[in-house]
N, C-alpha and C positions, 0 to 999 in steps of 0.2 A: 856197760854199767855193772853187769853181774861180775865181770872180771874184777872191776874196781872194788866190788863188794866183798871180795875175798879178804881184803884188809880187815874186815870186821871180825874175822875169825882169829886174828892175831892180837887183838887188843883186849884188855881186861876192864878198863874204865868205861862206865856208861857215858861219861862226858866225851871221851875220845870217840866212842861209837856214834854218838849223836852228831858230832861234828863231821865225821866221815859221811854219814847218811845225808846231812845237810849239804855237803859238797856235791854229792851225787844228784840230789834234787835241784841244786843250783845250776846244773849243766844246761838246763833248758829255760831257766828263769829269764824273763824279759823278752823272750822271743814271741813273735806273733805268728799265728797260723791262719791263713785266709779262710774265712768261713767257719772257723772252729776255735776251741779253747785248748791252748797248748797243754794245760794241766790234765785235760782229758785225753788229748791225742797222744801225748807222750807219757805223762805220769801214770794215768790209769792203765794204759797199755803195758807199762813196765810192771805194774802189779800183776796183771794177767800173765805176763811172760815169766815172771819169777815164780808164780804159782805152778806153772806147767814145768818149769825147770826142776823144781823139787830138791835142790841141793842145799847143803848147810849154809852156803853163802846167800842163796836166795831167801832162806828162812831168816837169816840175820838182817838182810835188807828189808824184808817185809815187817820184821819186828820194829826196826827203826822208823819205817814209814807209817806204822800204826800210831806213832806219836808225833812225827814231824810233818806228815803229809797234809794236804788239804782235807776237809771233812770227808769228802767222797773217797779220796785215796786212802785215808786212815781206816774207814769202814771196810773197804774192799781188802786192804792189806791185813786187817785183823782176821777176817774170815779166811783168807788164803793161808795165813800163818797157822791158824788152828787146824786146818786140814792137813798141812804138812806135819804138824806135831802129832796128830792122830796116826799118821803114817810112819811115825818113828824117826823122822829126820832130826838130827842132833841140833840142840839149841846152844847158842853161845853163852858163856858164863855170865855175861852182863845183862842178859835178857830180862831177868826179874827186876832189875833196878833202872832200866831205861825209862825216862819220863818221871821217875819217882823223886822229883826235885821240888824244893820249896823255896820261895823268895825270902830274902832277909830285909835289906834296906835299899833305898834308892837315893842317889845324889846327882848333882849336876855341876859341871865345871863350865862356866860361860864367860864370854868376853863382855866388857862393859858396853860395847856398841850394840849388842843384841843381834849380832850376825849369825852366831851359831851356838848350840849347846852340845856338850859331850855328856850324855846321860849314862850314869854308871849304876847298874843293878846287880846286887850280889845274891847268890843262890848256894844252897847245899843239898846234898843227897843224905837226908837224915843226920845232919851235923857233920858229915864227911865231904871231902872233895869240894871245898868251898872255891867258888870261882866267880868272876865278875864279867858281865856282858857290858861292853861300851858301845853306845850307839851315837853316831854323829848326826845331829839334826840341824839342817841348814835352812835359814829363813830367806836369804837373798835369792838363791836360785828357785826356792819354792814359790815366791811371789811371782817371779817371771813365768815359771812353768804353769802355775795355777791359772793365770789369766791369759797367757798365750795359748796354752793347751796343746794337746796332741790332737791334730785334726781327725785322726782315725781311731781315737780311743773308743772302747766299747760303751762307755758311759759319758754323758756330758759332764764337763768339769763342774758346772753349777750343781750337779747332783751329788757331789762329794760333801762330806761333813765339813764344818769350819775347821781350819787347821792353822797352826802357826809355824809350820816348817815341813820339810821333807827329809826322809832318811837318805843319807848319801854314803855312809860307811858304817861298818860294825866290826868288832873283833872280840876275842875272849881272852881273859888273862887268869891264870891260877895264882898269880902273885897279888892277892887282893890287898893285903895290908900295905905292901910297897906302893901299889897303885894309888890307894887312898891317901897315903902320906904325901906322895908327890903332888896330888891335887890340892891338898890342904896347904902345903908349903907354897905352891904357886899362887893360890888365892890370897895368902897372907903377904907375900913378898912382891907380887906383880900388881901394880896399881891398875892395870888394864884387864885383870882377871878376877872372877868371883867363884867361890865354891860354897855350896850349901846343900842341905838335905832336902829331899822332896817327899811328898806324900805318895806312897806307891799307887794309890788309886788315881791320882791326877797324872802320875807318870804313865800309867796304862792308857789313859785317854789320849795323852799327847803322842805316845808312840804308835798307837793304833791309827790315829789320824794321819800322822806323818808317813807311816808305812803305806797307808792306802793311797796317799797322793803319789808316792813313788811307784807303786804297783800300777796305777792308772796312767802313768806317763810313758809314752813311747820313747825308747832310748834315753832313760833318765840319766842325769849327770852324776852317776855313782862311781865309787872306786871300782877298778877292774875286777877285784876279788869279792865284791859285795855279794854277788849271786851265791857264793859258797856259804854265806852266813844267813841268807834270807830266810830259809825255813827255820833255822835255829832261833833267829830273832822273833819270828812270828810265834813260835811255840812258847818261848820264854815270856814274851809280852802277854800271851794269853793266860798265863797262870798268875799274873799279878792280880790283886784284889780289885773287883769292879766297884763302880760307884763314883768315880772321879768325873770332873768336868773340865772342859777346855775353856779358858777365858774367851769371852766374846769380844771381838774387836769393836772399838767405839765407832759410832756412826757420825760421819762428817758431812752434813748437808751443805748446800750452797752458802747459806748465811754463815755457818760456822767457819767454812773455809775462807770466806771473804773477811771475817773478823781476824783470823790468823794473819792473812796477808796484810791487812791494814796495820796491825800492831808491828809486824816486821818492818814495813816500809816507813813507819814513824820512829823506828829505833835508832839508836846511835850507830849500830852496826851498818845500817843501810844509808846513812847520810851522805856517803861519798859516791853513791851510785849516780852517775851523771844523766843517763837517759831514763827518766822516770817511766815513760810510757813502755819502753822495752822491759824495764825491771818488773813492772806490774804483770806483764804477760809471762815473763820467765818464772816469777815466784808462783804464779798460778799453776804452772806446769810442775814445779817442784812439789807443791802441796798435793796436786792430783796424783802424782807418782807415789807419794807416801801413803795416801789414802787407798789407792786402788791396787798397787802392786807390793805394798809393804804391810799388809794386814792392818790398815788403819793407824799407821804410825808416822804421820807427816813430819813430826819433830825429831824423829830418830835420824842421826847422822853417823856415818862410818866411812872409812876409806873405800871399802868394797862397794857400799851402796852408792857413793858419789861417782865412782868409776863406772858402775853399771848404768847410772843415769846419764852420764855424759857420753859414754862410748858405745853403749848398746841400745838403751831405750830411746833416747832422743833421735839418733840417726835412723832408727827403724820406724818410729811411730809419729813423729811430730814435724809438721812443716813450719820452719822458723823463717822469719824475715831476716834479711842481712843484718839489721840492727840487733835483732834478738840473738843471732848467732854470735855476734861480737860481745853481747852483754852477759850471756848466760853463765860463763865461768865466774865472772865477778859477782853476779847475784848469788850464785851457789856458795861462794866463799863467804860472803856476808851472812848468808843463811846458816852456814855451819857455825860461825861464831855466835849468832843469835840463838839458834836452837840448842846448841851445845850447852850454853849457859842455863837455859831454862830446863833442860833435862838432867842437869847435874853431871854432865860428862866431865871426867877429869881433864885438867889442862893438857896432860900428855896426850889424851885422846883427841882433843881439839886440834893440837898441833899436827898430829899424825894425819888427821883427816884433811886439814888444809894442805899439807904436803902432797897428799894424793890428788887433791883438786888441781893444784898447779902442775903436777906431773902430767895429768890428763889433759890439761888445756891445750898443749901443743898437738897432742894426738886427736883432739876433738875436731880441729880444722880439717884433718884428713878423714876422720871417721864420718863426719856429717857431710853427706853429698846432696847439696841443694839441686833439685831437678832442673832449675834454670841454668846450672853450670853445664848441662848436657844438651843445651839447645832447645829445651822444652820452653814453650812460651809461658811466662809467669802468669799471665791472665788466664790461660787455659788451665794451668795447674790449680789456680785459685778457684776456678769454677768446679773442678772435680773434687776439690778438698775444702769445702766451706767449713768443715769441722776441724781442719788441720791434721787429720789422720793420715800421715804420710804413707803408711803401709797399704792403705786402701787405693793408692793411685793406680797400680797396675791392673787390679781387678775392675776398677771403674772405667779405666780406659779400654779394657777388653769388652766390657758390657756396652759402652757408648763411645765407639771410635769416631763417630761423625758429629762433630760439634762446630763445624764451620761450613759455609756454603749457603746456597739459597734453596729453600724448599717451596716449590710451586705447587699449590693445591687448588682444586676447585672447592667451592663451598665457603665455609665461614673463615678458613684460615688465609686463603689467598696466597700471596707471596711472602715468605718468612725468611728473615736472616737468622740462620741457626746460631750465629755467634752471639745473638742477643738473648738466647734462651738459657734458662737455668736448669741444668741436668738434675739438680736436687729436688726440683718441683715436679710432682707427678704429672701435672697437665703438660708442662713443657717437655718432660721426658717422653710422653706419648707422641708428641709431634716429631721428636727426633727419631723415634722408632718407626713412625710412618714414613719418614724420609728414607730410612734404610730398607724398608720393605714396601716398595711402591706396589699398589694393587692388591696387597694382602687383605684377607677378610678380617672382620672384627675378632673372631675367635683366635685366629693366628696371632694377631697383634696383642690380644689379651694374654696369651701364653708367654710371648716375649716380654711383655710388661711385668708379669709376675716374676720371671727369672731375673730380669734386670733389677728389680727392686731388691731381690734377695742378694744378688751380687753386689749391689751398691752398699747394702748394710752388712755384708759378710755373714749372712744368716742362711744356713750354718756355715762355719769356716770350711767344712769339707767340700763345699760346692766349688770354691775357687781352687782349692788344692787338687780336686779332680780335674778341673779344666786345665791346669798347668801340666798334670801328668799326661793328659791326652794330647796336649800340644807337643810335649816332649817326644811322643812316639810317632808323631807325623800327621795327626788329624788336623783338618782345617778348622778355622774358627767357627764357621757357620755349621759344620757338622757337629762340633762340640755343643753349640747352643741347642741344637735339636735333640742331642742325646740327653742333655741336662733337663730339657723341657719334658721329655718323655719320662724321666725318673721322677720329676716333680709331680707330674700328672698322676702317677701311680702311687707315690708314697708321700706327697707333700704334707699330708695331715698327720703323719705318724713319724715323729722325729727319730725314733730308734730304727724303724724300717728304712727311713731315708738315709741315715748314716750307713747302714749295711749295704743298701743298693749302690751308694756312691763308692763304698769300699770295693765292691765287685767291679763297678765300671772303671775305677782307677786302674785295675789290673787287666783291662781289655787289651788284647794284642794289637799291634800296629796295623794300619790298613795295608792291604797288599798293593 
């Protein structure tokens, strides 16, 4: 990194210097360090190393890090830079101007679907070296990431502020007027694009929220070069004026969702749907997806959103009956026509979205893997998935593998047919666990019951992820259950400590 920093001695522009430093800081961005913070393990260690090196390149790097680093890195870099300057180490010519930048205006180029925004912020160094930072904020991927979550993120996804997107790419342009003219022309000539000015305060709120979601996502879906711009984006966002607010997503309760579904089913667009019962269940899924995974926007339709719904979310998350599998593309197409009309989507946008739905329909039959197609008994699957949460099937089957047979007990239960029990019912679940652990004392059964309830509910998601990791390295199921019980007994009341303990357990070496 210090050898890379020698490039800083050859540039004259503070902008060029900041971009080089941002590229160096981006070399470790997005990586995870078990049991530590990568910004401390690498970033702060780099500051210490540069301070000891004491070369002009080291001073140049420290000068840039004092502006672009994290708060801790910046404070350490500033102290180290002052010490080198006192020792007479030569400073680069741009040192007095680095970070001396002021924001001008903010704009957004967005598609009419609401899939993504290209936010453009312009800056100058005292009226000179005008440049634009362009940040791509994506809403489709953000909704999926925010609710699926990184199982091993250091903070719970629910702990993040409200957001309407995540940062996926960024770049810098010195051709500001040419860039803005292109965006204005596209917004004027392309019916599927809009271009407008933004309040810099609201822009700051949106960018900070979107960047935080990106930062808290493991392996985020960003452009391969985004890391090089990350520190620059963070710094430029930080100097925008404060005081802005993010729009709060509307709340769609059960009654409001039911009203929307009823209006759709009574519309002209839905009159050709032949299987009304299947259509009702399908439209409920469409509305749920928009409310939960699209920031409270059930009526928003776009080609990308429809493809993600059909080819990604439904196959992973929802148990559909055969009639629903057949009906859902047709219901979605009718929904596109109905919702597009109510949101004012241009006719070109409706047609493009319908084309995407029909293109995805053939792929949906391949993407959606009904468990019954693999020999799993449909009745058994229905017992494990009374809520239709398809992705819960493997973890619930892992927690409760014995759902058939006869349980012979003395006392109040007598002889019980396990196939008649409901694994979602706590009392029935206890009987199933007694069958698996004959002769176990009450305390042992209580511990298994607590773990089973958490696995059933996916609370926290790290629990099942850890179980899968231990299966992958060769541990037997019952060994894994007892390891998880031990962690829950120690940390079950402290969510943060529990996540960290599961992170450590996940990396446990395979059994000999």
